[in-house]
C-alpha positions as CSV (number, residue, x, y, z in Angstrom):
1,M,18.3,84.3,33.3
2,M,20.6,83.3,30.4
3,K,21.5,80.1,32.3
4,N,17.9,79.1,32.6
5,K,17.4,79.6,28.8
6,I,20.4,77.4,28.1
7,N,19.1,74.7,30.4
8,Y,15.6,74.7,28.7
9,S,17.2,74.6,25.3
10,F,19.4,71.6,26.3
11,L,16.3,69.8,27.7
12,G,14.5,70.5,24.5
13,I,17.3,69.2,22.3
14,I,17.6,66.0,24.4
15,S,13.8,65.5,24.2
16,L,13.8,66.0,20.5
17,L,16.6,63.5,20.0
18,I,14.8,60.9,22.1
19,F,11.5,61.4,20.2
20,L,13.2,61.2,16.8
21,A,15.1,58.1,17.7
22,S,11.8,56.5,18.8
23,C,9.8,57.4,15.7
24,Q,8.6,54.3,13.8
25,K,5.8,53.2,11.5
26,N,3.0,51.2,13.0
27,P,2.0,48.4,10.6
28,A,-1.6,48.2,11.9
29,T,-2.4,51.9,11.7
30,G,0.1,52.9,9.0
31,E,1.0,56.0,11.1
32,N,4.4,57.2,12.0
33,E,4.5,57.1,15.8
34,I,6.8,58.1,18.6
35,N,7.0,55.3,21.1
36,L,9.3,55.3,24.1
37,M,8.3,51.8,25.1
38,S,9.7,48.8,23.2
39,E,7.7,45.7,22.3
40,H,9.8,43.7,24.7
41,E,8.9,46.1,27.5
42,E,5.2,45.8,26.6
43,D,5.5,42.0,26.8
44,S,7.2,42.4,30.3
45,I,4.4,44.6,31.6
46,G,1.7,42.1,30.4
47,E,3.6,39.2,32.1
48,K,3.9,41.1,35.4
49,E,0.4,42.4,35.5
50,H,-1.3,39.1,34.5
51,Q,-1.4,37.7,38.0
52,N,-2.7,41.0,39.4
53,I,-5.6,40.9,36.9
54,L,-6.4,37.3,38.0
55,K,-6.5,38.3,41.6
56,Q,-8.7,41.3,41.0
57,F,-11.2,39.6,38.8
58,G,-11.9,36.2,40.5
59,G,-9.2,34.2,38.8
60,E,-9.3,32.2,35.6
61,Y,-12.6,30.4,34.8
62,K,-11.7,26.7,34.4
63,N,-13.6,25.4,31.4
64,E,-11.5,23.6,28.8
65,K,-14.2,23.4,26.2
66,L,-14.8,27.2,26.4
67,K,-11.1,28.0,26.7
68,N,-10.3,26.1,23.5
69,Y,-13.1,27.8,21.7
70,I,-12.0,31.3,22.7
71,N,-8.4,30.4,21.8
72,S,-9.4,29.2,18.4
73,I,-11.4,32.4,17.6
74,G,-8.7,34.6,19.1
75,N,-5.8,33.0,17.3
76,F,-7.7,33.0,14.0
77,L,-8.3,36.7,14.3
78,V,-4.6,37.3,15.2
79,S,-3.6,35.5,12.0
80,T,-5.6,38.2,10.1
81,S,-3.8,41.1,11.8
82,E,-0.5,42.8,11.1
83,L,1.2,40.8,13.8
84,P,0.2,37.2,12.7
85,N,3.3,35.7,14.4
86,K,2.8,37.4,17.8
87,K,1.8,35.1,20.6
88,F,-1.4,36.2,22.3
89,K,-2.8,34.8,25.6
90,F,-6.6,34.7,26.0
91,T,-8.1,34.4,29.5
92,I,-11.7,34.0,30.7
93,L,-12.1,35.7,34.0
94,D,-14.4,34.1,36.6
95,T,-16.7,37.1,37.2
96,P,-20.2,38.1,36.2
97,I,-19.0,41.6,35.4
98,V,-19.5,42.3,31.7
99,N,-16.2,43.5,30.4
100,A,-13.2,42.8,28.1
101,F,-9.8,44.4,28.0
102,A,-6.2,44.0,26.9
103,L,-2.8,44.3,28.5
104,P,0.3,45.2,26.5
105,G,2.1,42.2,25.1
106,G,-1.0,40.4,23.8
107,F,-2.9,39.6,27.0
108,I,-6.6,39.6,26.2
109,Y,-9.3,39.1,28.9
110,L,-13.0,38.3,28.6
111,T,-15.3,37.9,31.6
112,R,-17.9,35.2,32.0
113,G,-20.6,37.8,32.1
114,L,-19.6,39.2,28.7
115,I,-19.5,35.8,27.1
116,Y,-23.0,34.8,28.2
117,L,-24.4,38.2,27.2
118,C,-23.1,37.6,23.6
119,Q,-25.7,36.2,21.2
120,N,-23.4,34.6,18.6
121,E,-19.9,33.9,17.5
122,A,-19.6,37.0,15.4
123,Q,-20.3,39.2,18.4
124,L,-17.8,37.4,20.5
125,A,-15.2,37.7,17.7
126,G,-15.9,41.4,17.4
127,V,-15.1,41.9,21.1
128,I,-11.9,39.9,20.8
129,A,-10.9,41.7,17.6
130,H,-11.4,45.1,19.3
131,E,-9.0,44.1,22.1
132,I,-6.5,42.7,19.6
133,G,-6.7,46.1,17.9
134,H,-5.5,47.8,21.1
135,V,-2.5,45.6,21.1
136,T,-1.6,45.8,17.4
137,A,-2.0,49.6,17.5
138,R,0.3,49.7,20.5
139,H,-2.1,52.0,22.4
140,T,-0.4,51.3,25.7
141,A,3.0,52.3,24.3
142,R,1.5,55.5,22.9
143,R,-0.2,56.2,26.3
144,Y,3.1,55.7,28.0
145,T,4.8,58.1,25.6
146,K,2.1,60.7,26.2
147,T,2.6,60.3,29.9
148,F,6.3,60.8,29.6
149,G,5.8,63.8,27.3
150,T,3.3,65.3,29.7
151,S,5.6,64.7,32.7
152,L,8.5,66.4,30.9
153,F,6.3,69.3,29.9
154,L,5.1,69.7,33.5
155,K,8.7,69.8,34.8
156,L,9.6,72.5,32.3
157,L,6.4,74.4,33.2
158,G,7.0,73.9,36.9
159,A,10.5,75.5,36.5
160,V,8.8,78.6,35.0
161,S,5.8,78.8,37.4
162,K,6.2,78.9,41.2
163,N,2.4,78.6,41.7
164,N,2.0,75.2,43.4
165,F,-1.7,75.2,43.1
166,F,-1.5,75.7,39.4
167,N,1.1,72.9,39.0
168,N,-1.0,70.5,41.1
169,L,-4.1,71.2,39.0
170,I,-2.2,70.5,35.8
171,G,-0.7,67.3,37.2
172,Q,-4.1,66.0,38.4
173,S,-5.8,66.8,35.0
174,A,-2.9,65.1,33.2
175,S,-3.3,61.9,35.3
176,L,-7.1,61.8,34.7
177,Y,-6.6,62.3,31.0
178,L,-4.0,59.5,30.8
179,L,-6.0,57.1,32.9
180,S,-7.7,55.1,30.0
181,Y,-7.7,54.8,26.3
182,S,-8.8,58.0,24.5
183,R,-11.9,58.1,22.3
184,S,-9.7,58.3,19.2
185,Q,-7.9,55.1,20.3
186,E,-11.2,53.3,20.9
187,F,-12.3,54.5,17.5
188,Q,-9.1,53.1,16.0
189,A,-9.6,49.8,17.8
190,D,-13.1,49.6,16.3
191,E,-11.6,50.2,12.8
192,L,-9.0,47.5,13.3
193,A,-11.7,45.1,14.7
194,T,-13.8,45.7,11.6
195,R,-10.8,44.9,9.4
196,Y,-9.9,41.7,11.3
197,T,-13.5,40.3,11.6
198,I,-14.1,40.9,7.9
199,R,-10.8,39.2,7.0
200,A,-11.8,36.3,9.2
201,G,-15.2,36.1,7.5
202,F,-17.4,37.3,10.3
203,D,-20.3,39.7,10.0
204,P,-18.9,43.0,11.4
205,K,-22.3,44.5,12.0
206,E,-22.7,42.1,15.0
207,M,-20.1,44.3,16.8
208,A,-22.6,47.2,16.7
209,N,-25.5,44.8,17.6
210,F,-23.6,43.7,20.7
211,L,-23.0,47.3,21.8
212,K,-26.7,48.0,21.3
213,L,-27.4,45.0,23.6
214,M,-24.9,46.3,26.1
215,E,-26.7,49.6,26.1
216,E,-30.0,47.7,26.9
217,Y,-28.1,45.8,29.7
218,S,-26.8,49.1,31.1
219,N,-30.3,50.6,31.1
220,L,-31.6,47.6,33.0
221,Q,-28.8,48.0,35.6
222,K,-29.8,51.6,36.1
223,R,-33.5,50.7,36.4
224,I,-32.8,48.1,39.1
225,S,-30.3,50.0,41.1
226,K,-32.0,53.4,40.5
227,I,-28.6,55.0,39.9
228,D,-28.9,57.2,36.8
229,N,-25.2,57.5,36.2
230,K,-24.5,53.8,36.6
231,A,-23.0,52.4,33.4
232,S,-21.8,48.9,32.8
233,E,-18.1,48.3,33.1
234,L,-17.7,47.7,29.4
235,L,-19.4,50.9,28.4
236,Q,-17.2,52.8,30.9
237,T,-14.0,51.5,29.4
238,H,-15.4,51.3,25.8
239,P,-17.2,54.7,25.3
240,N,-18.0,54.3,21.6
241,S,-21.8,53.9,21.0
242,S,-23.4,51.2,18.8
243,K,-24.2,54.0,16.3
244,R,-20.6,55.2,16.1
245,V,-19.4,51.6,15.6
246,L,-21.9,51.1,12.8
247,E,-20.6,54.2,11.1
248,V,-17.1,52.7,11.3
249,I,-18.3,49.5,9.7
250,N,-20.3,51.3,6.9
251,N,-17.3,53.5,6.1
252,Y,-15.0,50.4,5.7
253,Q,-13.3,50.5,2.3
254,G,-12.5,46.8,2.1
255,R,-14.7,44.0,0.8
256,I,-17.3,42.7,3.2
257,P,-18.2,39.0,2.9
258,I,-21.4,38.2,0.9
259,N,-22.5,35.5,3.4
260,P,-20.6,36.4,6.6
261,I,-20.3,34.1,9.6
262,I,-22.8,34.8,12.4
263,G,-22.4,31.4,14.2
264,E,-25.4,31.5,16.6
265,E,-25.9,27.8,16.9
266,I,-22.2,26.8,17.5
267,F,-21.8,29.7,20.0
268,L,-24.8,28.6,22.1
269,K,-23.5,25.0,22.0
270,K,-20.2,26.1,23.3
271,I,-21.6,28.1,26.2
272,D,-24.0,25.4,27.4
273,G,-23.2,24.8,31.1
274,L,-21.4,28.1,31.6
275,L,-21.6,29.3,35.2
276,Y,-24.1,32.2,35.6
277,G,-23.7,35.0,38.1
278,H,-21.4,34.8,41.1
279,N,-19.3,31.8,42.0
280,E,-19.3,29.7,45.2
281,K,-16.5,31.8,46.8
282,E,-18.5,35.0,46.5
283,G,-21.9,33.5,47.4
284,F,-24.7,33.1,44.9
285,F,-28.5,33.3,44.4
286,K,-30.9,30.5,43.6
287,K,-34.2,32.2,43.1
288,N,-34.8,34.2,46.3
289,N,-32.2,32.4,48.3
290,F,-28.7,33.6,49.0
291,I,-26.1,30.9,49.7
292,H,-22.6,31.3,50.8
293,K,-20.7,28.0,51.0
294,P,-17.4,29.2,52.6
295,L,-19.4,30.9,55.4
296,K,-21.8,27.9,55.5
297,I,-24.9,30.2,55.7
298,K,-28.1,30.8,53.7
299,F,-31.2,33.0,54.0
300,K,-34.4,33.7,52.1
301,F,-35.9,37.0,51.0
302,S,-39.2,38.2,49.5
303,D,-40.0,39.4,46.0
304,Q,-40.0,43.0,47.3
305,F,-36.2,43.0,47.2
306,Y,-33.5,42.6,44.5
307,F,-30.0,42.0,45.9
308,F,-26.7,43.1,44.5
309,N,-23.6,41.1,45.5
310,Y,-20.7,43.4,46.2
311,S,-17.3,42.4,47.6
312,Q,-18.0,43.9,51.0
313,A,-21.8,43.5,51.4
314,L,-25.1,42.5,49.8
315,V,-27.4,45.4,49.0
316,G,-31.1,44.8,48.6
317,V,-33.1,47.5,46.8
318,T,-36.9,48.0,46.5
319,E,-39.1,50.0,44.2
320,G,-39.1,52.8,46.8
321,E,-36.4,54.3,49.0
322,T,-36.0,51.3,51.3
323,K,-32.8,49.3,51.2
324,I,-31.3,46.3,53.1
325,I,-27.6,45.9,53.7
326,F,-26.1,42.5,54.7
327,D,-22.6,42.4,56.0
328,L,-20.5,40.8,58.8
329,E,-17.9,41.8,61.3
330,K,-15.3,40.0,63.4
331,T,-15.7,41.3,66.9
332,E,-15.4,40.1,70.5
333,L,-18.2,42.4,71.6
334,Q,-21.4,40.8,73.0
335,N,-24.3,40.6,70.6
336,D,-26.7,42.9,72.6
337,K,-28.0,46.4,72.8
338,N,-24.6,47.7,73.7
339,Y,-23.2,46.4,70.4
340,I,-25.9,48.1,68.3
341,A,-25.5,51.4,70.2
342,K,-21.7,51.3,69.7
343,W,-22.0,50.3,66.1
344,A,-24.5,53.2,65.5
345,S,-22.4,55.7,67.6
346,L,-25.5,56.4,69.7
347,S,-26.4,56.1,73.4
348,K,-28.4,53.1,74.4
349,K,-31.4,55.4,75.2
350,K,-31.8,56.1,71.5
351,I,-32.2,52.4,70.6
352,S,-36.0,51.7,70.5
353,N,-38.1,48.5,70.2
354,F,-35.1,46.4,71.2
355,Q,-35.6,42.6,71.3
356,S,-33.3,39.7,71.8
357,F,-34.0,36.0,71.2
358,T,-32.5,32.8,69.7
359,N,-33.4,31.2,66.4
360,N,-31.7,28.4,64.4
361,G,-28.9,28.3,67.0
362,F,-28.2,32.1,66.5
363,T,-28.4,34.8,69.2
364,I,-30.3,37.6,67.6
365,S,-30.6,41.2,68.6
366,I,-32.9,43.7,66.8
367,G,-33.1,47.5,67.5
368,E,-34.3,50.7,65.8
369,F,-33.1,54.3,65.8
370,I,-33.3,57.5,63.7
371,K,-30.2,58.8,62.1
372,N,-29.8,61.5,59.4
373,N,-33.6,61.7,59.2
374,Q,-33.7,58.0,58.3
375,L,-35.3,55.1,60.1
376,V,-32.7,52.4,60.7
377,I,-33.5,48.9,61.9
378,V,-30.5,46.6,62.7
379,G,-30.6,42.9,63.2
380,T,-27.5,41.1,64.4
381,L,-26.9,37.4,64.6
382,R,-24.1,35.5,66.4
383,K,-23.2,31.8,66.7
384,E,-19.4,31.8,66.6
385,K,-17.8,33.7,69.4
386,D,-16.1,36.4,67.2
387,L,-18.3,36.6,64.1
388,T,-21.4,38.8,63.9
389,F,-23.7,38.8,60.9
390,R,-25.7,42.0,60.4
391,F,-28.8,43.0,58.5
392,T,-29.6,46.8,58.3
393,L,-32.9,48.2,57.0
394,L,-32.7,51.8,55.8
395,S,-36.1,53.3,55.3
396,N,-38.6,56.1,56.1
397,K,-41.5,55.8,58.6
398,E,-44.1,55.3,55.8
399,E,-42.3,52.6,53.9
400,S,-40.9,50.9,57.0
401,I,-44.4,49.7,57.9
402,K,-44.5,47.8,54.7
403,F,-41.1,46.2,55.0
404,K,-40.6,45.5,58.8
405,E,-42.2,42.0,58.6
406,N,-40.1,41.2,55.4
407,F,-37.0,42.2,57.3
408,K,-37.8,40.0,60.3
409,D,-38.6,37.1,58.0
410,I,-35.2,37.3,56.4
411,I,-33.5,37.2,59.8
412,L,-35.6,34.2,60.9
413,S,-34.7,32.4,57.7
414,F,-31.0,32.8,58.4
415,Q,-29.4,29.4,59.1
416,K,-26.2,27.4,58.8
417,I,-25.8,24.8,56.1
418,N,-24.2,21.4,56.8
419,E,-21.7,19.5,54.7
420,K,-24.2,17.3,53.0
421,E,-26.4,20.2,52.1
422,S,-23.4,22.2,50.9
423,K,-22.4,19.5,48.4
424,E,-25.9,19.6,46.9
425,L,-25.9,23.4,46.4
426,Y,-24.2,24.9,43.4
427,P,-24.5,28.2,41.5
428,P,-26.9,28.4,38.5
429,S,-25.6,27.9,35.0
430,I,-26.6,28.7,31.4
431,K,-28.6,25.9,29.7
432,I,-29.5,26.0,26.0
433,I,-33.1,24.8,25.2
434,S,-35.3,25.1,22.2
435,V,-38.6,27.1,22.1
436,S,-41.6,24.7,22.1
437,A,-45.0,25.2,20.5
438,D,-46.6,25.5,24.0
439,S,-48.5,28.9,24.1
440,N,-47.3,29.3,27.7
441,F,-43.7,28.3,27.0
442,L,-42.1,31.7,27.9
443,E,-44.2,32.2,31.0
444,K,-43.4,28.7,32.3
445,T,-39.7,29.1,31.4
446,I,-39.4,32.4,33.3
447,Q,-41.0,30.8,36.4
448,K,-38.4,28.0,36.4
449,L,-35.4,30.4,36.1
450,N,-32.9,30.2,39.0
451,L,-32.9,34.0,39.2
452,Q,-34.2,36.5,41.8
453,K,-37.9,36.7,41.0
454,N,-38.0,40.5,41.2
455,Q,-36.1,40.9,37.9
456,A,-36.1,37.4,36.4
457,E,-38.1,38.3,33.3
458,E,-36.1,41.4,32.5
459,I,-32.8,39.6,32.8
460,F,-34.1,36.7,30.7
461,L,-35.1,39.1,27.9
462,V,-31.8,40.9,28.0
463,I,-29.5,37.9,27.8
464,N,-31.6,36.5,24.9
465,N,-32.0,39.9,23.2
466,L,-35.8,39.3,23.1
467,F,-37.1,42.8,23.8
468,N,-40.1,43.5,21.6
469,K,-39.4,40.4,19.5
470,E,-41.5,37.3,18.6
471,V,-39.9,34.0,19.6
472,E,-39.9,31.4,16.8
473,V,-40.7,27.8,17.7
474,G,-37.5,25.8,17.5
475,K,-35.3,28.7,18.2
476,K,-32.5,28.0,20.8
477,I,-32.4,30.3,23.8
478,K,-30.5,30.6,27.1
479,V,-32.1,29.7,30.3
480,I,-30.6,29.8,33.8
481,Y,-31.1,26.7,35.9
């Protein structure tokens, strides 16, 4: 018993010495902090993880005009920080996901989706300044220190307690707690972002305005997908609300510029031509057409559906319960009733209304079955010997009557695209136009948008922040062509 006490005391003394040796004042926060990770180690982590981030988020978006613009804003904001001589790297990620984040060592990432959702330069600067704040406050180093401290505490506690269930529970809770920045760290990053944007001359209130727009965008995602707990990626990783950020700004003790920079016109000029939505590698939508150039296929769908493009499948939703899933499988199995039965894990006897035919050079099989009290209709298409394309309709008996023909029309529209056609097809992009005096201007503009018709108007209003607002003649707006 005495031996254990001595061991615990020794561990405690060693830990205390390490912590005291690591205590230093952070110039950004003004706080004395214990950090077990050096700035050089933070830089190394950023360097190592940079390539992983690029792989995970579609690579870097290649647009020199926009890249130079982001670099100029970012470096200007860095010059107003407590680390003006630190080298930061700003990267635009080629994804429609709306998010921004920072890696230790000054690696800042903005997605295409976030950039075209911003309304002006001050909003973009606010997002960048927030991520710079995470770096200057050394939040990663503090999170690492907390992880180390928690791990040490758990080892000491584990020596006292032999209850494995209790130890596992504590370990899991600690892992979840340390998974992302804490609310207090997000709050601190907002405080630093307010400081940096004001020093740079931007209107800090645009940070709160952008978060309010993000909340509108998140609500739109929920309405379309009908998933109540679906939040945008940015709001998941940046939990502070627009109201909370506004409080930070209003409580700022420094001097706010009398005529702060908002920079709407220059921002819109810089994003003119920015790729909208998914890129060619992932497949993209042009109105109600899905086009996948690497697979050399396309198909058309009705206004009844809105499709989400996920990494493994397309998922089309309706106003009711009915959904369509489009995916593919590499298999040597014949495209017939046996294939559908095997895929559904059912006997062939349970596959009803089976039909097989050819269209646009594809062998097509369609069959129906009931599974988990749900009507399932599967349509499979095969042209190459080992690749099967698959459409699956999930519905109930009442709704399926309404959507059966739409489902078959999608399958019949499915076709290969040739090299010449492929060269003429490209994803939609943001274009900047001025509002004309035509009384039907908005209606005509929305009809021309290269968006899925089901939600075209809602998306147009969100990306232009036009909910419940009058549009002035001459005002510049974003359209998607």
